[in-house]
GUZA-442836 format. One record per residue (C-alpha): y, x, z; residue in one letter. Coordinates in steps of 0.5 Angstrom, whole numbers, padded with zeros to 4 digits, always signed. Each point is the difference from the previous one (the first is absolute). Example, Ala and Ser with C-alpha at 12.3 -4.5 7.8 and 13.67 -1.06 7.14 Angstrom:
-0009+0025+0016A;+0007+0002-0002S;
REM end
This chain:
+0382+0115+0064X;+0004+0000+0007X;-0003-0001+0006X;+0006+0000+0004X;-0001-0006+0005X;+0006-0005+0001X;+0006+0002+0005X;-0002-0006+0005X;-0008+0002+0000X;+0002+0007+0001X;+0005-0002+0006X;-0006-0004+0002X;-0005+0006+0000X;+0005+0004+0003X;+0001-0005+0006X;-0007-0001+0001X;-0001+0008+0001X;+0006+0000+0005X;-0003-0006+0004X;-0007+0003+0000X;+0003+0007+0003X;+0004-0004+0005X;-0006-0004+0002X;-0005+0006+0000X;+0006+0004+0005X;-0001-0006+0004X;-0008+0000+0000X;+0000+0007+0001X;+0005+0001+0006X;-0004-0006+0003X;-0007+0003+0000X;+0003+0007+0003X;+0001+0001+0007X;+0008+0001-0001X;+0001-0008+0000X;-0005-0001+0005X;+0004+0004+0005X;+0007-0003-0003X;-0003-0007+0002X;-0001+0002+0007X;+0008+0002+0000X;+0002-0006-0003X;-0002-0006+0003X;+0003-0007-0003X;+0002-0003-0007X;+0003+0000-0004X;+0004+0006+0004X;-0002+0004+0005X;+0001-0001+0008X;+0003+0007+0000X;+0001+0001+0008X;+0004+0006-0001X;-0004+0003-0005X;+0004+0001-0006X;-0001+0007+0000X;-0007+0000-0001X;-0002+0001-0007X;-0006-0004+0001X;+0004-0006+0000X;+0004+0002-0006X;-0007+0001-0004X;-0002-0008+0002X;+0007-0002-0002X;-0001+0004-0006X;-0006-0004-0002X;+0002-0007+0001X;+0006+0002-0004X;-0004+0003-0006X;-0005-0006+0001X;+0006-0005-0001X;+0002+0004-0006X;-0007+0000-0003X;+0000-0008+0001X;+0006+0000-0004X;-0003+0004-0006X;-0006-0004+0000X;+0004-0007-0001X;+0004+0004-0005X;-0006+0002-0004X;-0002-0007+0000X;+0006-0003-0003X;+0000+0006-0005X;-0007-0002-0002X;+0002-0007-0001X;+0006+0002-0004X;-0003+0005-0004X;-0006-0004-0002X;-0005+0004+0003X;-0007-0003-0001X;-0004-0005+0005X;-0004+0006+0003X;+0006+0004+0002X;+0003-0006+0003X;-0006-0002+0003X;-0001+0007+0003X;+0007+0000+0003X;-0001-0007+0003X;-0005+0004+0005X;+0005+0005+0003X;+0006-0005+0000X;-0005-0005+0003X;-0002+0005+0005X;+0006+0003+0002X;+0003-0005+0005X;-0007+0000+0003X;+0000+0008+0001X;+0007-0001+0003X;-0002-0005+0005X;-0006+0005+0002X;+0005+0005+0001X;+0004-0004+0004X;-0006-0002+0005X;-0002+0008+0000X;+0007+0001+0003X;+0001-0005+0005X;-0007+0000+0003X;-0007+0004+0000X;-0005-0004-0004X;-0007+0004-0001X;-0001-0002-0008X;+0008+0000-0002X;+0000+0008-0002X;-0007-0001-0004X;+0003-0007-0003X;+0007+0004-0002X;-0003+0005-0003X;-0005-0004-0004X;+0005-0005-0003X;+0005+0006-0002X;-0006+0003-0004X;-0001-0007-0003X;+0008+0000-0002X;+0000+0007-0003X;-0007-0002-0004X;+0004-0006-0003X;+0006+0004-0002X;-0004+0005-0003X;-0004-0005-0004X;+0006-0003-0002X;+0003+0007-0002X;-0006+0002-0004X;+0000-0007-0004X;+0007+0000-0001X;-0001+0007-0003X;-0006-0002-0005X;+0005-0006-0002X;+0004+0006-0004X;-0006+0004-0002X;-0003-0002-0007X;-0007+0000+0000X;+0000+0005-0006X;+0005+0005+0004X;-0003+0007+0001X;+0003+0007+0000X;-0001+0001-0007X;+0004-0007-0002X;+0006+0002+0004X;+0005+0003-0005X;+0001+0007+0004X;-0007+0001+0003X;-0001+0006-0004X;+0007+0003+0002X;-0002-0002+0007X;-0007+0003-0001X;+0003+0007-0003X;+0005+0000+0006X;-0005-0001+0005X;-0005+0005-0003X;+0001+0006+0004X;-0003-0005+0006X;-0007+0002-0003X;+0002+0007+0004X;+0001-0003+0006X;-0004-0003+0006X;-0001-0007-0004X;-0007-0001+0001X;-0003-0002+0006X;-0006-0003-0002X;-0007+0004+0000X;+0002+0002-0007X;+0007+0004+0001X;+0002+0004-0006X;+0000+0007+0001X;+0007+0001+0000X;+0000+0007+0002X;-0003+0002-0007X;+0005-0002-0004X;+0003+0002-0007X;+0003+0006+0004X;-0006+0002+0002X;-0003+0001-0007X;+0006+0004-0002X;+0000+0004+0006X;-0005+0006-0002X;+0004+0002-0006X;+0006+0001+0004X;-0003+0003+0006X;-0004+0005-0005X;+0006+0002-0003X;+0004+0001+0006X;-0005+0005+0003X;+0003+0007+0000X;-0005+0006-0002X;-0006-0003+0003X;-0002-0006-0005X;-0007+0000+0002X;+0002-0001+0008X;+0005-0005-0003X;-0005-0004-0004X;-0005+0000+0006X;+0005-0003+0005X;+0002-0005-0005X;-0007-0002-0001X;-0001+0000+0008X;+0006-0004+0001X;-0002-0005-0005X;-0007-0001+0003X;+0003-0001+0007X;+0005-0005-0003X;-0006-0004-0003X;-0005+0000+0006X;+0006-0002+0004X;+0002-0006-0005X;-0008-0002+0001X;+0002-0002+0007X;+0006-0005-0002X;+0004+0003+0005X;+0006-0005-0001X;-0004-0005+0003X;-0001+0004+0006X;+0006-0001+0004X;+0000-0008+0000X;-0007+0000+0002X;+0001+0005+0005X;+0006-0004+0003X;-0005-0007+0000X;-0005+0004+0004X;+0006+0003+0005X;+0003-0007+0001X;-0007-0003+0002X;-0001+0006+0005X;+0007-0001+0003X;-0001-0008+0000X;-0006+0002+0004X;+0002+0005+0005X;+0008-0001+0000X;+0003+0006+0004X;-0007+0003+0002X;-0002+0002-0007X;-0004+0006+0001X;+0003+0005-0005X;-0007+0003-0001X;-0003-0006-0003X;+0006-0001-0004X;-0001+0007-0004X;-0008-0001+0000X;+0001-0007-0003X;+0005+0001-0005X;-0003+0007-0002X;-0007-0004-0001X;+0004-0006-0004X;+0003+0006-0005X;-0007+0002-0001X;-0003-0006-0001X;+0006-0002-0005X;-0001+0006-0004X;-0007-0001-0001X;+0001-0007-0002X;+0005+0002-0005X;-0005+0005-0003X;-0006-0004-0001X;+0005-0005-0003X;+0002+0005-0005X;-0007+0002-0002X;-0002-0007-0001X;+0006-0002-0004X;+0000+0006-0004X;-0002-0004-0007X;+0005-0005+0001X;+0006+0004+0002X;+0000+0003-0006X;+0001-0006-0004X;+0006-0002+0005X;+0007+0003-0001X;+0002+0001+0007X;-0007+0003+0002X;-0002+0004-0006X;+0003+0007+0003X;-0005-0001+0006X;-0004+0007+0002X;-0007-0003-0002X;+0003-0004-0006X;+0003+0007-0003X;-0006+0004+0002X;+0004+0004+0005X;-0005-0001+0005X;-0008-0001-0001X;-0003-0006+0002X;-0005+0004+0004X;+0006+0004+0004X;+0003-0006+0001X;-0006-0004+0003X;-0001+0006+0005X;+0007+0000+0002X;+0000-0007+0001X;-0006+0000+0004X;+0002+0006+0004X;+0007-0004+0002X;-0004-0006+0002X;-0005+0004+0005X;+0006+0004+0003X;+0003-0007+0001X;-0006-0003+0003X;+0000+0006+0005X;+0007+0000+0002X;-0001-0008+0001X;-0006+0001+0004X;+0005+0005+0005X;+0003-0007+0001X;-0005-0005+0001X;-0006-0003-0004X;+0003-0006-0002X;+0006+0004-0003X;-0005+0004-0004X;-0004-0006-0002X;+0007-0004-0002X;+0002+0007-0004X;-0007+0000-0004X;+0001-0008-0002X;+0007+0002-0002X;-0003+0005-0005X;-0006-0004-0002X;+0005-0006-0001X;+0005+0004-0004X;-0004+0004-0004X;-0006-0005-0002X;+0001-0007+0002X;+0007+0000-0003X;+0000+0005-0006X;-0007-0002-0003X;-0001-0007+0002X;+0007-0004+0002X;+0005+0004-0005X;-0004-0001-0006X;-0003-0007+0001X;+0005-0005+0003X;+0007-0002+0000X;+0000+0000+0007X;-0001+0008+0000X;+0007+0001+0003X;-0001-0006+0006X;-0007+0003+0002X;+0002+0007-0001X;+0005-0001+0005X;-0005+0001+0006X;+0000+0007-0002X;+0007+0001+0002X;-0001-0004+0006X;-0006+0004+0003X;+0005+0005+0003X;+0003-0005+0004X;-0007-0001+0003X;-0001+0007+0001X;+0006+0002+0003X;-0001-0006+0005X;-0008+0002+0001X;+0002+0008+0001X;+0004-0002+0006X;-0004-0006+0003X;-0007+0001-0002X;+0000-0007-0003X;+0004-0005-0004X;+0004-0005+0003X;+0005-0006-0003X;+0006+0004+0000X;-0003+0006-0004X;-0004-0005-0005X;+0007-0004-0001X;+0003+0006-0002X;-0005+0001-0005X;+0001-0007-0002X;+0007+0002-0002X;-0002+0006-0004X;-0005-0004-0004X;+0005-0006-0001X;+0006+0005-0002X;-0005+0004-0005X;+0000-0006-0006X;+0008-0001+0001X;+0001+0008+0000X;-0005+0002-0006X;+0001-0006-0005X;+0007+0002-0001X;-0003+0007-0003X;-0006-0004-0004X;+0006-0004-0003X;+0003+0007-0002X;-0006+0003-0003X;-0003-0007-0002X;-0001+0003-0007X;-0003+0007+0003X;-0005-0004+0004X;-0002-0005-0006X;-0002+0007-0004X;-0004+0002+0006X;-0004-0007+0000X;+0002-0001+0007X;+0001-0008+0001X;+0006+0001+0004X;+0004-0007+0002X;+0005+0001-0005X;-0005+0002-0006X;-0004-0006+0002X;+0004-0006+0002X;+0007+0002-0002X;+0007+0003+0003X;+0002-0006+0002X;-0006-0002+0005X;+0001+0008+0002X;+0007-0001+0002X;-0002-0007+0004X;-0005+0004+0003X;+0005+0006+0002X;+0004-0005+0004X;-0006-0004+0003X;-0003+0006+0003X;+0007+0003+0002X;+0001-0007+0004X;-0007+0001+0003X;+0001+0007+0002X;+0007-0002+0003X;-0004-0005+0004X;-0005+0004+0002X;+0005+0005+0003X;+0003-0005+0004X;-0007-0002+0003X;-0001+0008+0002X;+0007+0000+0003X;-0002-0006+0005X;-0007+0002+0001X;+0002+0008+0002X;+0006-0002+0003X;+0005+0004-0004X;+0007+0000+0001X;+0007+0000-0004X;-0001+0007-0004X;-0006-0003-0003X;+0003-0007-0002X;+0006+0004-0003X;-0004+0004-0004X;-0004-0006-0003X;+0006-0004-0001X;+0004+0005-0003X;-0005+0003-0005X;-0004-0006-0001X;+0007-0003-0002X;+0001+0006-0005X;-0007-0001-0003X;+0001-0008-0001X;+0006+0001-0004X;-0003+0005-0004X;-0006-0005-0002X;+0005-0005-0001X;+0003+0005-0005X;-0006+0001-0003X;-0001-0007-0002X;+0007-0001-0003X;+0000+0007-0004X;-0008+0001-0001X;+0001+0007-0002X;-0004+0006+0001X;+0006+0003+0004X;+0000-0006+0004X;-0007+0001+0002X;+0001+0007+0002X;+0006-0002+0004X;-0005-0005+0004X;-0005+0005+0000X;+0004+0005+0004X;+0003-0006+0004X;-0007-0001+0002X;-0001+0007+0002X;+0006+0000+0004X;-0002-0006+0004X;-0007+0002+0002X;+0003+0007+0002X;+0006-0003+0004X;-0004-0005+0004X;-0006+0005+0002X;+0006+0005+0002X;+0003-0006+0004X;-0007-0001+0004X;+0000+0007+0002X;+0007+0000+0002X;-0001-0006+0004X;-0007+0002+0003X;+0002+0007+0002X;+0007+0001+0001X;+0003-0007+0003X;
REM end
């Protein structure tokens, strides 16, 4: 059975995706300081009152915004016409009617903002823009679903097995961001390495064996800490610190906070390995973890985990008490609440578990300010909303493995079509939260460029996931989500510390 959508419907979804990116570009630029500064240099509408300022780049930013707005408006009209001609469903047409109807109002609000200063105009402009983006995204989601049969899943696609085979090496890459990352550093090459190392020793077999055993043990303990989760979570904390302090950020605070975070992640990962060791033996992806293969004893792992936890709290206390308290909450939430309560018992485990990834944002903010304020909390919300859009792709790729482990992941309980829908919805929510952060924190053009460009890549990967429904497409969307968050967090650091 072929699941290829009709040419017209494929064109519609492509046009809707392009339109969504265009609308998001306008909204993101409008939410940052870039357009605010440009508007002051370009009064008048529809063209600027230049007053000899043609060489000012701010004038061209404002003019470029208006040109893009015209192009996006044209795209919206084309989407409506194509939806009508392609026989799109009523709900797709209804969803499109909202942004098409609001767009002239948005243009009028923008014109008012250009000719006079009115207190409520910027907020209204942003609010209507967000509503337009949401309408286009909803229409896109429903249009994509119209071409996806209810029974379609990764196993139904003729080349799914081949795609899975092609992406199998991804298991050895940093592909598990949830609090259950695969022990990629203990792959098959680790199991096979002892004979190679032993045979390569010259004249001192015993020394070679001891060296090999030590190396294996060291790798086992390192893998317990889930080191491949650390870079992104540390980047979350670093961006929160940069957002809170700006150029005045104290290097000592950065070093202590990130060190405490690394130790806390290591402790949480170790406890997770201990608590899930029996389940890990049933899952192909985790069957070679240190405790699953008895390479590290439970007692030693617990001692190691508690040692890391105590060291983490001690380091956080050198920063301030609130950072230490939040660090303790992060360890307990990750190790106990998520691992023992949420993950094995509710289909909402990924959504609720997103709090674990959001806590580093609060820790970073608290490390600098000694409190929790709205910008830091909103950054945490961005991470929280991003987590399902990110991890559900991996849940799709490893659906059978999670079913074997008896975990109620969304694809296992509600199916892959629902999961793909949730990926798109949570992506949209993430993008809008990122816009809110820009408006609240006064971020500039670097941040806007980052969230639009990489957000567009992420969105297109999700569109391809809906169309292709293969393991390879799930991995592609997963990696796009990693890239999105990493680039956006780096943009926050650059925007606040450099510009």
